[in-house]
C-alpha positions in Angstrom: 102.8 109.0 78.4 104.0 105.7 77.0 105.8 103.0 78.8 108.9 103.6 76.7 108.9 107.3 77.8 108.4 106.4 81.4 111.3 104.0 81.3 113.6 106.3 79.4 114.2 103.8 76.5 116.9 102.3 78.6 117.3 99.4 76.2 118.3 101.8 73.4 120.7 104.0 75.4 124.4 103.9 74.4 126.9 102.3 76.7 127.8 104.7 79.5 124.5 106.5 79.2 122.3 104.0 81.0 120.1 105.4 83.7 121.1 105.4 87.3 119.3 103.3 89.9 117.7 106.4 91.3 116.3 107.4 87.9 115.0 103.9 87.3 113.3 104.0 90.7 111.7 107.3 89.8 110.4 105.7 86.6 108.8 102.9 88.5 107.3 105.6 90.8 105.7 107.2 87.8 104.1 104.0 86.8 102.8 103.6 90.3 101.2 107.0 90.0 99.7 106.1 86.6 98.2 102.8 87.9 96.9 104.5 91.1 95.0 107.1 88.9 93.7 104.3 86.7 92.4 102.4 89.7 90.7 105.5 91.1 89.0 106.2 87.9 87.6 102.7 87.7 86.0 102.7 91.1 82.2 102.1 91.0 79.7 104.3 92.7 79.1 101.5 95.1 82.7 101.8 96.3 83.7 98.5 94.7 85.5 97.6 91.5 84.6 95.3 88.6 86.9 93.3 86.4 86.3 95.0 83.1 84.3 98.1 83.7 80.8 96.6 84.2 78.5 97.8 86.9 78.7 94.5 88.8 81.2 94.7 91.7 83.8 91.9 92.0 85.0 91.0 95.5 88.3 89.9 94.1 89.0 93.1 92.3 87.7 95.2 95.2 89.8 93.4 97.8 93.0 93.8 95.7 92.2 97.5 95.0 91.7 98.2 98.7 95.1 96.7 99.4 96.8 98.4 96.6 95.5 101.9 97.3 96.8 102.0 100.8 94.9 103.3 103.9 93.5 106.6 104.6 92.4 107.6 101.1 88.7 108.1 100.5 88.6 105.5 97.7 90.1 102.9 100.1 87.6 103.8 102.8 84.6 103.5 100.5 86.1 100.2 99.2 86.2 98.8 102.7 82.7 100.0 103.4 81.6 98.2 100.3 83.2 95.0 101.5 81.6 95.3 104.9 78.2 95.9 103.3 78.7 92.9 100.9 79.6 90.3 103.6 76.9 87.6 103.8 75.2 86.6 107.0 77.2 83.3 107.0 80.4 85.4 107.3 81.6 84.8 103.7 81.6 86.9 100.5 80.3 86.0 97.1 82.4 86.2 94.0 80.2 89.1 92.6 77.6 91.3 94.1 74.3 89.5 93.4 75.6 86.0 93.8 73.7 83.9 96.3 76.6 81.9 97.8 79.8 82.6 99.7 83.0 81.4 98.0 86.8 81.6 97.8 86.8 85.4 97.7 86.2 85.3 101.4 89.9 84.7 101.9 90.9 87.8 99.8 88.3 90.0 101.6 89.7 88.8 105.0 93.2 89.7 103.8 92.0 93.2 102.9 90.4 93.7 106.3 93.4 92.1 108.1 95.6 94.8 106.7 93.5 97.4 108.5 93.8 95.8 111.9 90.2 96.8 112.5 86.6 95.5 111.9 87.0 92.6 114.4 83.5 91.4 114.1 83.5 91.1 110.3 86.9 89.4 110.4 85.8 86.9 113.1 82.7 85.9 111.1 84.9 85.4 108.0 87.3 83.2 110.0 84.4 81.0 111.1 83.3 80.6 107.5 86.8 79.7 106.4 87.2 77.2 109.3 84.0 75.5 108.3 84.4 75.5 104.5 86.3 72.6 102.9 86.7 70.7 99.7 84.4 67.8 99.1 87.3 65.3 99.8 86.6 66.1 103.4 83.4 64.0 103.3 84.0 60.3 103.9 82.0 59.3 100.8 84.1 61.4 98.4 87.3 60.2 100.1 86.2 56.6 99.6 85.4 57.4 95.9 88.8 59.0 95.3 90.6 56.1 97.0 88.7 53.2 95.3 86.9 54.2 92.1 88.1 57.5 90.7 91.9 56.9 90.5 92.6 59.1 87.5 93.9 61.9 89.6 97.0 61.5 91.8 96.5 63.0 95.3 95.7 62.0 98.9 92.0 62.8 99.6 92.8 62.8 103.3 94.6 66.1 102.7 92.0 68.6 101.7 91.8 72.4 101.4 89.3 74.9 100.1 87.2 74.9 96.9 86.5 77.7 94.5 82.8 77.4 95.5 80.6 75.3 97.8 80.4 71.6 96.9 83.5 71.5 94.8 86.8 69.8 95.3 89.9 71.5 96.8 92.1 73.6 94.5 95.5 75.1 95.1 94.8 78.9 94.8 91.7 79.1 97.1 93.5 76.8 99.6 96.6 79.0 99.6 94.7 82.2 100.0 92.6 80.8 102.8 95.7 79.6 104.6 97.2 83.1 104.3 94.1 84.8 105.6 93.7 82.5 108.6 97.4 82.7 109.5 97.3 86.5 109.4 94.1 86.8 111.5 95.1 84.2 114.1 98.8 85.1 114.4 98.3 86.0 118.1 95.2 84.0 119.0 95.1 80.7 117.0 92.7 78.1 118.4 92.7 74.4 117.7 90.1 74.6 115.0 92.0 77.1 112.9 95.3 75.4 113.6 93.9 72.1 112.3 92.5 73.7 109.2 95.9 75.3 108.4 97.8 72.1 109.0 95.5 70.0 106.7 95.6 72.7 104.1 99.4 72.9 104.2 99.6 69.1 103.8 97.4 69.3 100.8 99.7 71.9 99.2 102.8 69.9 100.0 101.2 66.8 98.5 100.2 68.4 95.2 103.5 69.9 94.1 104.4 69.2 90.4 107.1 66.7 89.6 109.6 69.4 88.4 108.7 72.0 91.0 105.8 74.4 91.3 102.1 73.9 91.4 99.4 73.3 88.8 95.9 74.6 89.5 94.7 71.4 91.1 96.6 68.1 90.8 100.1 67.3 89.9 99.3 64.1 87.9 96.2 63.2 85.9 95.7 60.0 83.9 99.3 59.2 84.8 100.6 62.3 83.0 102.6 64.8 85.1 101.1 68.3 84.7 103.1 71.5 84.2 103.1 74.1 86.9 101.5 77.6 86.5 103.3 80.8 87.6 100.4 82.4 89.4 99.4 79.2 91.2 103.0 78.5 92.2 103.5 82.1 93.5 100.4 82.1 95.6 101.1 78.6 97.0 104.6 79.8 98.0 103.1 82.8 99.8 100.9 80.4 101.9 104.0 78.3 102.7 106.4 81.2 103.4 106.9 80.1 107.0 107.2 76.4 106.0 110.5 76.7 104.2 111.9 73.3 105.2 110.0 70.9 102.9 111.7 70.0 99.6 108.5 70.8 97.8 108.8 74.4 98.9 112.4 74.7 97.9 111.7 73.1 94.5 108.8 75.4 93.9 110.9 78.5 94.8 113.6 77.3 92.5 111.1 76.8 89.6 109.6 80.3 90.1 113.0 81.9 90.3 114.1 80.3 87.1 110.9 81.1 85.3 110.6 84.7 86.4 112.6 86.3 83.6 110.4 84.8 80.9 107.0 85.6 82.3 104.8 87.4 79.7 101.6 88.0 81.7 101.6 91.2 83.8 99.4 89.6 86.4 101.5 86.4 86.7 104.7 88.6 86.9 103.1 90.7 89.7 102.3 87.6 91.7 105.8 86.3 91.1 107.3 89.5 92.5 105.0 89.4 95.5 106.1 85.9 96.2 109.8 86.2 95.6 109.9 89.3 97.7 108.8 87.4 100.9 111.6 84.8 100.2 114.1 87.7 100.1 114.9 87.2 96.4 115.9 90.2 94.3 112.9 91.7 92.5 114.0 95.2 91.4 114.7 94.1 87.8 111.5 92.3 87.7 109.7 95.4 88.9 111.2 97.4 86.1 110.0 94.7 83.6 106.5 94.9 85.1 106.6 98.7 84.8 107.4 98.3 81.1 104.4 96.0 80.6 101.8 98.1 82.4 103.3 101.6 82.0 100.6 103.0 79.9 97.8 101.2 81.8 95.7 101.3 78.6 96.3 97.6 77.8 95.4 96.5 81.3 91.6 96.3 81.3 91.2 94.0 84.3 91.1 96.1 87.6 92.3 93.1 89.5 95.4 93.0 87.4 96.0 96.8 87.8 95.7 96.4 91.6 98.0 93.3 91.7 100.6 95.1 89.5 100.4 98.1 91.8 101.0 96.0 94.9 104.0 94.3 93.2 105.6 97.6 92.2 105.2 98.9 95.8 107.0 95.9 97.2 109.5 97.2 99.8 107.7 100.5 100.2 104.5 99.2 102.0 103.7 96.4 104.4 103.4 93.3 102.2 99.6 92.5 102.1 100.2 88.7 102.1 103.1 88.5 104.6 102.7 85.9 107.3 104.4 86.8 110.6 106.4 84.0 112.1 
């Protein structure tokens, strides 16, 4: 069934014959069923998911698929088992099965396990890895370099977050996802170490907002030129800051994302936009219908991580938000 058929060709309907809200909701439900079937078909024998149908499991795609499928289904249970089997001795997860180092995907895997409320030992090990991991700005030598020699980027190296991989500098998305994962896991039992890591990471995000609102992938200004924000990065940064609504940077980022939402072309970026706006109590039903149009057939969405993220966005309001942070 095509996306047009699923959505009833609402754009072509004569005045007075537009679908009711209940019919539109049913159409979004049909797309949810389509994407669920697509995700189930793409599960690997290992229990994980790859990005584009290869045999190599991706921790990012697997974590998002586990969250999107909900709990209790066999596919979800085998996905969790795959995550548990893939956790490295240091407590982290690699980007792909076969990689030799833990990296940023540890945050997403911890979010997936947080949603179960179970697997305490695995989650505790992941927390310890995240508490210890940091961008290279955290080392005094790199801080000195960024303050005295390398002045081409505009940021405060005393405010660091998490890198994509060991030995790299801090970036916005891994920092934001790590903050979410730690906040979720430690909501009732936060110690000084985790609290300090959260605070420094938040200060990094607040210090890297773009001039006109939103966030770029890394820095807001390079070689004196203000960089443009990215939708996905902005949405995920706002998710990390959802309980920090006071700072002007957060308000500016939310305003930028709200204004940008209607013109987003990428299905994955739109899905993250919906997930973010929802936690700020912004209206997302129209955006969900637009997303359903983009991914209705599912045939053009080859990336399993995109399928899973779109599924999560379309389920907003029907399931517990996977990236919500309790206040």
